[in-house]
C-alpha positions as CSV (number, residue, x, y, z in Angstrom):
1,X,85.8,112.5,63.1
2,X,81.7,112.2,64.5
3,X,79.1,113.4,62.7
4,X,78.7,117.0,63.2
5,X,76.5,117.3,66.0
6,X,78.6,115.8,68.4
7,X,79.8,112.9,69.9
8,X,76.5,111.5,71.5
9,X,75.4,111.3,67.8
10,X,77.6,108.1,67.3
11,X,75.8,106.1,69.6
12,X,72.0,107.3,68.4
13,X,70.7,104.1,66.4
14,X,67.9,105.1,64.1
15,X,65.6,102.0,65.2
16,X,66.2,103.0,68.9
17,X,68.6,100.0,69.5
18,X,70.7,100.0,72.2
19,X,74.0,101.8,72.4
20,X,77.4,99.9,73.1
21,X,80.8,100.6,73.9
22,X,83.8,99.6,71.8
23,X,84.4,96.2,71.7
24,X,87.2,94.1,70.2
25,X,87.2,95.2,66.8
26,X,88.6,99.0,68.3
27,X,91.9,98.3,66.9
28,X,90.9,99.0,63.1
29,X,89.7,102.3,64.1
30,X,91.4,105.4,62.8
31,X,94.1,106.2,65.4
32,X,93.3,109.5,67.7
33,X,95.6,112.5,67.4
34,X,97.2,114.5,70.4
35,X,97.6,117.7,70.2
36,X,101.1,117.9,69.0
37,X,100.1,115.8,66.4
38,X,96.7,118.1,65.8
39,X,99.4,121.2,65.9
40,X,101.6,119.4,63.0
41,X,98.6,118.6,60.4
42,X,97.4,122.1,61.0
43,X,101.1,123.6,59.5
44,X,101.0,121.0,56.5
45,X,97.7,122.0,55.6
46,X,98.4,125.1,52.9
47,X,96.3,128.5,52.7
48,X,94.1,128.2,50.0
49,X,92.8,130.9,47.2
50,X,89.2,129.5,46.5
51,X,88.2,132.9,45.3
52,X,86.9,132.6,41.3
53,X,90.4,131.2,40.1
54,X,91.0,132.2,36.1
55,X,92.5,129.3,35.0
56,X,93.4,128.5,31.3
57,X,90.8,126.7,29.5
58,X,88.5,126.6,32.2
59,X,90.4,124.1,33.8
60,X,90.2,123.2,37.6
61,X,93.1,125.2,40.2
62,X,95.5,123.3,42.3
63,X,94.3,125.0,45.4
64,X,90.6,123.5,44.4
65,X,92.0,120.1,43.8
66,X,93.6,120.6,47.4
67,X,90.7,121.8,48.5
68,X,88.7,118.7,47.4
69,X,91.2,116.4,48.9
70,X,90.4,118.2,52.3
71,X,86.8,117.4,51.7
72,X,87.6,113.8,50.7
73,X,89.0,113.7,53.9
74,X,86.1,114.6,55.7
75,X,84.2,112.1,53.8
76,X,86.5,109.5,54.7
77,X,86.2,110.1,58.9
78,X,82.3,110.3,58.6
79,X,82.7,106.6,56.8
80,X,84.3,105.2,59.6
81,X,82.6,106.8,62.5
82,X,79.4,105.9,61.1
83,X,80.4,102.3,59.8
84,X,82.0,101.6,63.5
85,X,79.0,102.5,65.2
86,X,77.9,99.2,66.7
87,X,74.5,98.7,67.0
88,X,73.7,101.4,64.8
89,X,70.4,100.5,62.4
90,X,69.9,97.1,64.5
91,X,73.5,96.1,63.2
92,X,75.5,94.5,65.5
93,X,79.4,93.3,65.0
94,X,78.9,90.3,67.3
95,X,76.8,88.5,64.1
96,X,80.1,88.4,62.7
97,X,81.0,85.5,65.2
98,X,78.5,83.1,63.2
99,X,81.3,82.9,60.8
100,X,84.4,81.8,62.9
101,X,86.2,81.0,59.8
102,X,85.4,84.6,57.9
103,X,85.3,86.5,60.8
104,X,86.9,89.7,58.9
105,X,84.7,89.3,55.9
106,X,81.7,89.3,57.9
107,X,82.4,91.9,60.0
108,X,83.3,94.1,56.7
109,X,80.0,93.0,55.5
110,X,78.6,94.2,58.6
111,X,80.1,97.5,58.3
112,X,79.8,97.9,54.9
113,X,75.7,97.5,55.5
114,X,75.7,100.3,58.1
115,X,77.3,102.5,55.5
116,X,74.6,101.5,52.8
117,X,71.8,102.3,55.2
118,X,73.2,105.7,56.1
119,X,73.6,106.2,52.4
120,X,70.0,105.9,51.5
121,X,69.0,108.0,54.4
122,X,71.4,110.7,53.3
123,X,70.0,110.0,49.6
124,X,66.1,110.7,51.0
125,X,67.1,113.5,53.1
126,X,69.0,114.9,49.8
127,X,65.9,114.9,47.9
128,X,64.0,116.6,50.1
129,X,66.4,119.5,50.3
130,X,66.5,119.7,46.6
131,X,63.1,120.1,46.5
132,X,62.4,122.3,49.6
133,X,65.7,124.1,49.8
134,X,67.2,124.3,46.2
135,X,65.4,127.8,44.7
136,X,64.2,127.4,41.1
137,X,65.6,129.5,38.4
138,X,63.1,128.8,35.9
139,X,59.5,126.7,35.3
140,X,59.9,122.6,34.4
141,X,61.0,122.1,31.0
142,X,58.1,120.9,28.2
143,X,58.1,119.4,25.2
144,X,57.6,122.4,23.1
145,X,60.6,124.3,24.8
146,X,63.2,121.7,23.3
147,X,61.8,122.2,19.9
148,X,63.1,125.8,20.0
149,X,66.7,126.8,18.4
150,X,67.7,128.1,21.5
151,X,67.0,125.2,23.4
152,X,70.7,125.0,24.4
153,X,70.6,128.4,25.8
154,X,69.2,126.5,28.8
155,X,72.1,125.8,30.2
156,X,73.4,129.7,30.6
157,X,71.1,130.7,33.6
158,X,71.6,134.0,34.7
159,X,71.1,133.6,38.3
160,X,73.0,131.7,41.1
161,X,72.9,130.2,44.5
162,X,74.3,132.5,46.9
163,X,76.1,129.7,48.9
164,X,77.3,131.1,52.1
165,X,78.2,129.7,56.2
166,X,74.5,130.4,56.4
167,X,72.7,128.2,54.0
168,X,75.2,125.0,53.6
169,X,73.5,121.9,54.1
170,X,74.6,119.1,56.3
171,X,77.7,116.7,55.7
172,X,75.6,113.8,54.7
173,X,73.8,115.8,51.9
174,X,76.7,117.7,50.7
175,X,78.4,114.1,50.0
176,X,75.2,113.1,48.1
177,X,75.3,116.1,45.9
178,X,79.0,115.7,45.7
179,X,78.2,112.3,44.1
180,X,75.2,113.6,42.0
181,X,77.6,116.2,40.5
182,X,80.3,113.7,39.6
183,X,77.8,112.1,36.7
184,X,77.4,115.4,34.7
185,X,75.1,114.3,32.3
186,X,72.6,113.1,34.7
187,X,73.2,116.0,36.7
188,X,72.1,118.1,33.9
189,X,69.2,116.5,32.9
190,X,68.0,116.7,36.4
191,X,68.9,120.5,36.8
192,X,67.1,121.1,33.1
193,X,64.1,118.8,34.1
194,X,63.5,120.5,37.5
195,X,64.2,123.8,36.6
196,X,67.3,124.0,38.8
197,X,69.7,125.8,36.8
198,X,70.8,128.1,39.0
199,X,72.8,124.8,40.6
200,X,74.1,123.8,37.2
201,X,75.1,127.4,37.1
202,X,77.0,127.2,40.5
203,X,80.0,125.6,41.6
204,X,80.6,123.7,44.0
205,X,81.0,125.7,47.4
206,X,84.6,125.0,47.7
207,X,85.5,128.2,49.3
208,X,82.8,128.4,51.7
209,X,83.1,124.4,52.7
210,X,87.0,125.0,53.4
211,X,86.1,127.5,55.8
212,X,83.2,125.0,57.5
213,X,86.2,122.4,58.2
214,X,88.0,122.4,61.0
215,X,91.8,122.2,59.6
216,X,92.9,120.7,63.1
217,X,89.9,117.8,63.6
218,X,88.8,117.8,60.1
219,X,85.5,118.4,61.4
220,X,82.6,120.0,59.1
221,X,81.5,122.7,61.7
222,X,79.3,125.2,60.2
223,X,77.8,128.2,62.5
224,X,74.7,127.2,64.5
225,X,72.5,129.6,62.6
226,X,73.7,127.3,59.5
227,X,72.0,124.2,61.2
228,X,68.9,126.4,62.3
229,X,68.1,127.4,58.8
230,X,68.6,124.2,57.3
231,X,66.0,122.5,60.0
232,X,63.3,124.9,59.5
233,X,63.7,125.1,55.4
234,X,64.2,121.3,54.9
235,X,61.9,120.1,57.9
236,X,64.9,117.6,58.8
237,X,67.1,117.2,61.4
238,X,70.7,118.3,61.1
239,X,72.1,115.0,62.1
240,X,71.4,112.2,59.8
241,X,70.8,109.8,62.8
242,X,68.3,111.9,64.7
243,X,66.1,111.7,61.7
244,X,62.8,109.2,62.1
245,X,64.1,105.6,62.3
246,X,61.0,104.8,59.4
247,X,60.5,106.3,55.7
248,X,57.3,107.2,54.7
249,X,56.1,106.2,51.4
250,X,53.1,106.4,49.5
251,X,51.0,103.6,48.6
252,X,51.2,103.4,44.7
253,X,47.3,102.3,44.6
254,X,45.4,103.9,47.3
255,X,48.2,107.0,47.5
256,X,47.4,106.5,51.5
257,X,50.7,107.6,53.7
258,X,52.4,104.4,55.0
259,X,56.0,104.5,57.3
260,X,58.4,101.6,56.7
261,X,61.8,100.9,58.2
262,X,65.3,101.0,56.8
263,X,66.6,97.7,57.6
264,X,65.1,94.7,58.9
265,X,67.1,91.0,59.3
266,X,70.2,89.8,59.8
267,X,73.0,89.0,57.7
268,X,71.9,85.3,57.0
269,X,72.9,82.1,56.5
270,X,75.9,82.9,54.5
271,X,78.1,85.2,53.5
272,X,77.7,85.0,49.8
273,X,74.0,85.8,50.6
274,X,74.7,88.5,53.1
275,X,71.5,90.9,54.0
276,X,69.9,89.7,50.4
277,X,66.7,88.5,52.1
278,X,66.1,91.6,54.7
279,X,62.8,93.4,53.8
280,X,63.5,96.7,54.6
281,X,63.4,99.9,52.6
282,X,67.4,100.1,51.8
283,X,67.3,96.2,51.4
284,X,66.9,93.8,48.7
285,X,64.0,92.3,49.4
286,X,62.0,95.4,50.6
287,X,58.5,94.2,50.9
288,X,55.4,96.1,53.0
289,X,51.7,95.5,52.9
290,X,49.1,98.6,52.8
291,X,47.0,98.4,55.9
292,X,44.1,100.2,53.5
293,X,44.4,98.7,50.1
294,X,46.3,95.3,51.3
295,X,48.5,95.7,48.3
296,X,52.0,94.2,48.7
297,X,54.5,96.9,48.0
298,X,58.0,96.5,46.9
299,X,60.6,98.3,44.5
300,X,59.5,96.7,41.3
301,X,55.6,98.1,41.9
302,X,57.1,101.6,43.6
303,X,59.4,101.9,40.0
304,X,55.9,101.1,38.1
305,X,54.5,104.0,40.1
306,X,57.3,106.4,39.4
307,X,56.7,105.6,35.4
308,X,53.3,106.0,35.4
309,X,53.6,109.5,37.4
310,X,56.0,110.4,34.7
311,X,53.9,109.0,31.9
312,X,51.0,111.6,33.3
313,X,53.2,114.6,33.8
314,X,54.3,114.1,30.0
315,X,50.4,113.8,28.9
316,X,49.0,116.5,31.1
317,X,52.2,119.1,31.2
318,X,53.7,118.4,28.1
319,X,57.0,117.5,30.7
320,X,59.7,115.5,28.6
321,X,60.5,112.1,30.1
322,X,63.9,111.1,31.6
323,X,66.3,110.4,29.4
324,X,64.7,112.6,26.3
325,X,66.8,115.8,27.4
326,X,69.7,115.8,25.2
327,X,71.2,113.9,22.0
328,X,73.5,111.2,22.1
329,X,76.5,113.2,22.4
330,X,74.8,114.7,25.9
331,X,73.9,118.3,23.8
332,X,70.8,119.8,24.8
333,X,70.2,121.2,21.2
334,X,67.0,122.0,19.7
335,X,65.6,121.8,16.4
336,X,67.8,123.8,14.3
337,X,67.6,123.2,10.1
338,X,70.5,120.6,8.6
339,X,69.8,116.6,8.0
340,X,72.2,115.6,11.0
341,X,70.8,117.8,13.7
342,X,67.2,117.0,12.4
343,X,68.0,113.0,12.8
344,X,69.5,113.6,16.1
345,X,66.3,115.6,17.7
346,X,63.8,113.3,16.1
347,X,66.1,110.2,17.9
348,X,66.2,112.1,21.1
349,X,62.3,113.0,21.5
350,X,61.3,109.6,20.0
351,X,60.3,108.4,23.3
352,X,57.9,111.2,24.4
353,X,56.3,111.2,21.0
354,X,55.9,107.6,21.7
355,X,54.4,107.9,24.7
356,X,52.1,110.2,23.5
357,X,50.7,107.7,21.2
358,X,50.0,105.1,23.2
359,X,49.8,107.0,26.7
360,X,46.1,105.9,27.5
361,X,46.8,102.6,26.7
362,X,50.1,102.5,29.3
363,X,48.0,104.1,31.4
364,X,45.4,101.4,32.0
365,X,48.3,99.0,31.7
366,X,50.0,100.2,35.0
367,X,46.8,100.9,36.7
368,X,47.4,99.2,39.8
369,X,43.8,98.9,40.7
370,X,43.8,96.1,37.5
371,X,47.2,94.7,39.3
372,X,48.3,93.9,35.3
373,X,52.0,95.6,35.7
374,X,53.8,94.6,38.8
375,X,57.4,94.8,37.8
376,X,59.4,96.9,34.9
377,X,59.9,93.8,33.3
378,X,56.2,93.5,32.6
379,X,55.9,96.9,31.2
380,X,59.2,96.0,28.9
381,X,57.2,93.1,27.5
382,X,53.9,95.9,26.9
383,X,56.3,98.3,25.2
384,X,58.0,95.8,23.0
385,X,54.3,94.7,21.6
386,X,53.4,98.1,21.3
387,X,57.1,98.9,19.0
388,X,56.0,96.1,17.1
389,X,52.8,97.5,16.2
390,X,52.9,99.7,12.3
391,X,50.1,101.4,13.6
392,X,51.8,102.8,16.8
393,X,55.0,103.5,14.9
394,X,52.9,105.4,12.0
395,X,51.5,107.8,14.8
396,X,54.9,108.4,16.5
397,X,56.9,108.9,13.5
398,X,54.2,111.0,10.9
399,X,53.7,108.0,8.8
400,X,56.8,106.1,9.0
401,X,56.7,102.6,10.2
402,X,59.9,101.6,11.1
403,X,62.7,102.0,13.9
404,X,66.0,103.9,13.5
405,X,68.9,103.2,15.4
406,X,69.2,106.3,17.3
407,X,65.6,105.9,18.5
408,X,66.0,102.4,19.9
409,X,69.0,103.8,21.9
410,X,67.2,107.0,23.3
411,X,64.5,104.4,23.9
412,X,66.4,102.4,25.9
413,X,68.0,105.3,27.8
414,X,64.7,106.6,28.8
415,X,63.5,102.8,30.3
416,X,67.3,102.9,32.1
417,X,66.0,105.4,34.5
418,X,63.5,102.9,36.2
419,X,65.4,99.5,36.0
420,X,67.7,100.3,38.6
421,X,66.1,103.8,40.3
422,X,63.6,104.7,42.3
423,X,64.1,107.7,43.4
424,X,63.1,111.1,41.1
425,X,66.4,111.6,39.8
426,X,68.4,110.6,36.4
427,X,70.4,107.8,38.7
428,X,70.4,105.9,41.5
429,X,72.5,107.9,44.0
430,X,72.5,105.4,47.0
431,X,75.1,103.5,44.3
432,X,76.7,106.3,43.0
433,X,77.5,107.9,46.8
434,X,78.6,104.1,47.5
435,X,81.0,104.0,44.2
436,X,82.5,106.9,45.2
437,X,83.3,105.6,48.7
438,X,86.2,103.6,47.0
439,X,87.6,106.9,45.2
440,X,87.0,108.3,49.0
441,X,89.0,105.6,50.9
442,X,92.0,105.2,48.1
443,X,92.4,109.1,48.1
444,X,92.5,109.0,52.3
445,X,95.1,106.1,51.7
446,X,97.5,108.3,49.7
447,X,96.8,111.1,51.8
448,X,98.2,113.8,49.6
449,X,96.6,116.5,51.7
450,X,99.4,116.1,54.2
451,X,102.0,115.9,52.1
452,X,104.3,118.9,51.9
453,X,104.5,118.8,48.3
454,X,100.9,118.5,47.7
455,X,100.4,121.7,46.0
456,X,103.1,120.5,43.5
457,X,101.3,117.6,43.0
458,X,97.7,119.4,42.3
459,X,99.8,121.1,39.7
460,X,101.2,118.0,38.2
461,X,97.9,116.1,38.2
462,X,96.2,118.8,36.4
463,X,98.6,119.3,33.6
464,X,98.3,115.1,33.5
465,X,94.2,115.8,33.0
466,X,94.7,117.6,30.5
467,X,96.6,115.5,28.2
468,X,94.4,112.7,29.5
469,X,91.3,115.1,28.2
470,X,93.1,115.5,24.9
471,X,92.8,111.6,24.5
472,X,89.4,111.2,25.2
473,X,88.4,114.3,23.0
474,X,90.3,112.7,20.2
475,X,89.0,109.3,20.4
476,X,85.4,109.6,21.3
477,X,84.3,106.3,20.6
478,X,87.1,105.1,22.8
479,X,86.9,104.5,26.7
480,X,89.9,106.0,28.4
481,X,90.7,105.0,32.2
482,X,91.9,107.7,34.3
483,X,94.4,106.9,37.3
484,X,93.6,107.9,40.4
485,X,95.5,111.6,40.4
486,X,93.8,111.8,36.8
487,X,90.4,111.1,38.4
488,X,90.9,114.0,41.4
489,X,91.3,116.4,38.9
490,X,88.5,115.4,36.7
491,X,86.2,114.8,39.7
492,X,87.2,118.5,40.7
493,X,86.5,120.1,37.2
494,X,82.9,118.5,37.1
495,X,82.4,120.2,40.6
496,X,82.1,122.7,37.9
497,X,79.2,121.8,36.0
498,X,79.6,125.0,33.4
499,X,83.0,125.1,33.2
500,X,83.1,121.4,32.8
501,X,80.7,121.9,29.8
502,X,82.4,124.7,28.0
503,X,85.7,122.8,28.3
504,X,84.7,119.2,26.7
505,X,82.3,121.0,24.0
506,X,84.3,123.7,22.5
507,X,87.1,121.2,20.7
508,X,85.0,119.2,17.8
509,X,85.6,115.8,16.4
510,X,84.4,115.6,12.8
511,X,82.0,118.9,13.0
512,X,80.4,117.2,16.3
513,X,80.7,118.6,19.9
514,X,80.7,116.4,22.9
515,X,79.5,116.3,26.6
516,X,81.7,114.1,28.4
517,X,80.5,112.4,30.8
518,X,81.9,110.3,33.8
519,X,80.0,106.5,33.9
520,X,80.2,105.4,37.2
521,X,79.5,101.7,36.0
522,X,81.8,100.0,34.0
523,X,82.6,96.4,33.6
524,X,85.3,95.2,34.9
525,X,87.1,93.7,31.7
526,X,86.1,96.7,30.0
527,X,87.7,98.8,32.5
528,X,90.9,96.7,32.2
529,X,91.1,96.7,28.5
530,X,90.4,100.5,28.4
531,X,93.2,101.0,30.9
532,X,95.8,99.3,28.9
533,X,94.9,101.4,25.9
534,X,94.9,104.8,27.5
535,X,98.5,103.6,28.9
536,X,99.6,103.1,25.2
537,X,98.2,106.7,24.0
538,X,99.6,108.7,26.9
539,X,102.9,107.1,26.3
540,X,102.5,108.3,22.5
541,X,101.1,111.9,23.7
542,X,104.0,112.5,26.0
543,X,106.7,111.0,23.9
544,X,107.2,108.4,26.6
545,X,105.6,109.0,29.6
546,X,104.3,106.7,32.1
547,X,100.8,106.8,32.6
548,X,100.4,104.5,35.7
549,X,103.4,105.7,37.7
550,X,103.3,102.5,40.2
551,X,104.9,99.3,40.6
552,X,102.0,97.0,41.5
553,X,101.3,93.8,39.8
554,X,98.7,95.3,37.5
555,X,100.4,98.1,36.6
556,X,103.3,95.9,35.8
557,X,101.4,93.8,33.6
558,X,99.4,96.5,31.9
559,X,102.8,98.0,30.5
560,X,104.1,94.7,29.3
561,X,102.8,94.3,26.3
562,X,103.0,98.1,25.0
563,X,106.8,98.2,26.2
564,X,108.2,94.6,26.3
565,X,106.5,92.6,23.8
566,X,107.4,94.8,20.7
567,X,109.9,94.0,17.5
568,X,111.5,97.4,18.1
569,X,111.9,99.1,21.1
570,X,112.9,102.7,19.9
571,X,111.7,106.3,20.3
572,X,109.1,107.0,23.0
573,X,109.0,102.9,23.7
574,X,112.4,102.9,24.7
575,X,111.9,105.9,27.0
576,X,108.9,104.3,28.4
577,X,110.9,101.2,29.1
578,X,113.4,103.4,30.6
579,X,111.2,105.3,32.9
580,X,109.2,102.1,33.8
581,X,112.5,100.8,34.9
582,X,113.5,104.1,37.0
583,X,110.1,103.8,39.0
584,X,111.8,100.8,41.2
585,X,114.4,103.5,42.1
586,X,112.2,106.6,43.0
587,X,111.7,107.6,46.6
588,X,107.9,109.0,45.9
589,X,107.0,105.6,44.8
590,X,105.5,103.8,47.6
591,X,105.9,99.7,48.2
592,X,102.5,99.8,49.5
593,X,100.1,99.7,45.9
594,X,97.2,101.9,47.7
595,X,99.9,104.6,48.3
596,X,100.3,105.2,44.4
597,X,98.1,106.7,41.6
598,X,97.3,103.6,40.0
599,X,94.0,102.9,37.8
600,X,90.9,104.4,39.2
601,X,88.3,101.3,39.4
602,X,85.8,102.7,41.9
603,X,83.4,102.8,38.9
604,X,84.3,98.7,38.4
605,X,81.1,96.5,38.7
606,X,80.8,93.3,38.0
607,X,77.3,92.0,36.9
608,X,75.9,89.2,39.5
609,X,73.6,87.8,36.9
610,X,75.0,86.2,33.7
611,X,72.7,85.3,30.6
612,X,75.5,83.0,29.9
613,X,79.3,81.8,29.9
614,X,80.5,84.6,27.1
615,X,81.2,87.5,29.2
616,X,82.5,85.2,32.3
617,X,84.6,83.8,29.6
618,X,86.0,86.9,28.2
619,X,86.7,88.1,32.0
620,X,88.5,84.7,32.4
621,X,90.8,85.4,29.2
622,X,91.6,88.6,30.5
623,X,92.6,87.8,34.1
624,X,95.2,84.8,32.4
625,X,96.6,87.5,29.9
626,X,97.2,89.9,33.0
627,X,98.8,87.0,34.6
628,X,101.1,85.7,32.0
629,X,101.8,89.4,31.1
630,X,103.2,90.0,35.2
631,X,105.0,86.6,35.1
632,X,107.0,88.0,32.2
633,X,107.4,91.0,33.5
634,X,108.4,89.0,37.1
635,X,111.3,87.0,34.6
636,X,112.7,90.1,33.3
637,X,113.0,91.3,36.9
638,X,115.0,87.8,37.9
639,X,117.1,88.3,35.1
640,X,118.2,92.1,36.0
641,X,118.4,91.1,39.8
642,X,115.5,93.4,40.8
643,X,113.2,90.7,42.5
644,X,114.1,91.7,45.7
645,X,113.8,95.4,45.4
646,X,112.0,96.9,48.4
647,X,110.3,99.3,45.9
648,X,108.8,96.5,44.0
649,X,105.2,95.0,44.8
650,X,106.0,92.0,42.4
651,X,107.1,90.1,45.8
652,X,103.6,90.6,46.6
653,X,102.1,88.1,44.0
654,X,99.3,88.4,41.7
655,X,96.2,90.1,43.7
656,X,93.3,89.0,41.3
657,X,91.1,91.7,43.1
658,X,93.0,95.0,42.1
659,X,90.1,96.9,41.2
660,X,88.0,96.0,44.4
661,X,87.9,98.8,47.3
662,X,89.3,97.3,50.6
663,X,87.1,97.4,53.3
664,X,88.2,97.1,56.8
665,X,91.4,95.1,55.3
666,X,89.4,93.1,52.9
667,X,88.5,93.0,49.4
668,X,84.8,93.8,48.6
669,X,83.2,93.6,45.2
670,X,80.6,96.4,44.6
671,X,77.1,94.2,43.6
672,X,75.1,95.7,40.6
673,X,72.0,94.1,42.2
674,X,69.5,94.8,44.8
675,X,67.8,96.6,45.7
676,X,68.3,98.4,42.7
677,X,68.4,95.6,40.1
678,X,70.0,96.5,36.5
679,X,67.8,95.7,33.1
680,X,68.2,92.1,32.3
681,X,67.3,92.7,28.8
682,X,70.4,94.3,28.3
683,X,72.5,91.8,29.4
684,X,70.5,88.9,27.5
685,X,70.3,91.1,24.1
686,X,74.3,91.7,24.0
687,X,74.9,87.8,25.1
688,X,72.6,86.9,22.6
689,X,74.2,88.9,19.8
690,X,77.7,87.6,21.2
691,X,76.7,83.8,21.1
692,X,75.4,83.8,17.4
693,X,76.1,80.2,16.1
694,X,78.0,79.1,13.4
695,X,74.7,78.7,11.3
696,X,74.2,82.4,11.3
697,X,77.7,84.2,11.0
698,X,78.5,84.6,7.4
699,X,75.0,86.6,7.6
700,X,76.2,88.2,10.3
701,X,79.5,89.4,8.5
702,X,77.9,90.5,5.7
703,X,75.4,92.8,7.3
704,X,78.2,94.2,9.6
705,X,80.6,94.7,6.1
706,X,83.2,92.8,7.8
707,X,85.1,91.1,4.7
708,X,85.6,87.5,5.0
709,X,89.8,87.6,4.6
710,X,90.1,89.6,7.5
711,X,88.9,86.1,9.6
712,X,90.7,83.4,7.5
713,X,93.6,85.2,6.6
714,X,96.9,83.8,8.7
715,X,98.6,86.3,10.8
716,X,102.1,85.4,9.3
717,X,100.9,86.8,6.0
718,X,100.2,90.0,7.6
719,X,103.3,90.0,9.3
720,X,105.2,89.2,6.3
721,X,103.9,92.3,4.1
722,X,104.5,94.5,6.9
723,X,108.2,93.1,7.0
724,X,108.7,93.8,3.3
725,X,107.9,97.3,3.8
726,X,110.0,97.5,6.6
727,X,113.1,96.6,5.0
728,X,112.9,99.1,2.5
729,X,113.7,101.7,5.6
730,X,117.8,101.8,5.6
731,X,119.8,101.3,8.6
732,X,121.4,104.9,8.5
733,X,118.0,106.6,8.8
734,X,117.7,104.5,12.3
735,X,119.8,106.9,13.8
736,X,117.6,110.1,12.9
737,X,114.8,110.2,15.5
738,X,112.3,111.2,13.2
739,X,112.4,108.0,11.0
740,X,112.8,106.0,13.9
741,X,109.3,107.5,15.5
742,X,107.9,106.4,12.4
743,X,109.3,103.0,12.1
744,X,108.0,102.8,15.9
745,X,104.5,104.1,14.8
746,X,104.8,101.3,11.7
747,X,105.4,98.6,14.0
748,X,102.4,99.5,16.4
749,X,100.3,99.3,13.3
750,X,101.4,95.8,12.3
751,X,101.2,94.7,15.7
752,X,97.4,95.8,15.7
753,X,96.7,94.8,12.6
754,X,98.0,91.3,13.4
755,X,96.3,91.0,16.3
756,X,93.1,92.0,14.6
757,X,93.3,89.0,11.9
758,X,93.8,86.8,14.7
759,X,90.9,87.8,16.4
760,X,87.7,85.6,17.1
761,X,84.6,85.6,15.6
762,X,83.6,86.8,19.1
763,X,85.5,90.1,19.0
764,X,84.2,91.3,15.2
765,X,80.6,90.7,16.7
766,X,81.7,92.5,19.9
767,X,82.9,95.9,17.8
768,X,79.9,95.4,15.6
769,X,77.0,94.6,18.0
770,X,74.9,97.5,17.6
771,X,74.1,97.0,14.2
772,X,74.1,93.1,15.3
773,X,71.2,94.1,17.5
774,X,69.2,96.1,15.0
775,X,69.4,93.4,12.8
776,X,68.1,91.1,15.6
777,X,65.3,93.1,16.4
């Protein structure tokens, strides 16, 4: 599709650059449809009933999932259109010719850079639309409001936003709003802090959006009156590309306006450092100088200015700092009676109390006229000095001179809103949209939307999603990782914030409710471990069901330990093994892994700065273990004569970038860097705790209550002890299904105990690192 205002918008450049015709890369663009093909597409799209569906347990409906797929297809076309617009934002495909041995990678990076700049502009437009057009349902929240027993009732906003074809925003703003809602805790916090709870209580406008999308061309086409309403209310052009080529910022020192360009510079001398030296606002090395006070403005100074503004509002208007709106379980809970609640509430509001105690000093420290604080790292160092001051802690905590673990967690949560974020919202929306782009691309590749069984597929994935949620609710300390089909239902559910909140907080675990978040930044190694654990739990919950119905090398390697490396294969394990083997004979399983619902890894990130080699070593071991499991699967297939099966992707070989999005045919790792850097202290603290030397390991074990024999007891003793219990089971009982199931679960427990006994000190410290961090601090 083209950008919604017409064909000419595809050639518009925000920097006033020249228009160009399609070049040699046009073969990689999406094919055009003739009228006959278009008619077929219209017939393939089902009619949807999106009028407030009544589904059990507040779950999304199949029609909503299909409407969501339709919207994702429109976003995929938008991304193709923008990324392939040669010359847009001064980024030309001809720059790729400087890298003759890596032309494809260079083209991919240039196109992704266009999309990143477009996304940064879209986030800026969304910000202006949010504050100018989205109505306020209540005044800004204050710290006294949070003390009320009825604080949580703030989520029950009686008003709704009446979306219609006359007041819908442009597609790029819908895209950012969509990504904002897919971070449910952050979206809740922003709606509370800015008094937009009517947005929280209103679902994503599936019905109106569906009516505005042409079934034939998949173009987003609201009526012209809608465009006029938006331009008048938001003071923006309907089309992203027709807005001015620069962005106006405020000098943090003299507060005078200054216009800066979005991107400036070329691809650079190496693809590994592509665009890193560019100095535009959407670049990693942004820098501009104020003509009046001569301050050199960069992202670091803007982050400090953001903190200073939030601190000023706390001190002058009692507006709470970001990161202090809800407790560790994601619940905006007031100060109620009961020891547990009082502790949780005190921890939640600790950053506000601390900043009120040291607010005057911090305002002086962040005063850019004095130029003492030039980055958030400087701010953190000053904060650490204050946190070690017992007088400060006594003033903060009514006489108590220490810090609790929960207070430290909430303090770090508050600071995380400034480490990688210069916008007014709780998260960096530019990065959120780009990460969601990976999921959009995979949904477009699978193309369930044009399948004749799309409604049946939607019903099936909703049932699978319910099982997935049950696993998460029953194991709150574990990380469950969705497959692509589960993630579609999960995302659709999150686009109904109020229903999603009620659903995830109804089920309690040990008497505590939890508002389940969707973390869109997860280390790739933890993601892989979580996926393996989720596959095992799903097999148990479904009595032999296969979680990832895919035959790619990664899914085969993930299933192998649970299904094949077992002492006994009985019960659900035997059924799961048979189901896994039958995947190669199913007509609905594609030989292309990009068209199967395997792991949803759009939130995988690879930190680009490592404090030491601990995490990288763990990642290497994880990949080697997966490869070993994959090679075992290949050998099993060879024995069964299935290695040449057309349904198998084993012949494609090991692919180390299974989690990476394929951009224009080239795998691109989503970097965790500029212009929004993460907190380096978090990496340093964690790796320091994990890299303790031998001299202190006994002290560490004593603190985390890990008995020494667990480390030194040989694995074979544990296995022998379990074997003695196993012998007591008579052979006749094995034919009884219940006994077989119990035996299988016992074997699972034995294997897990053996693995725990054979694990290294590093793994034990990883499990207990919160307490270690408290000790080290």
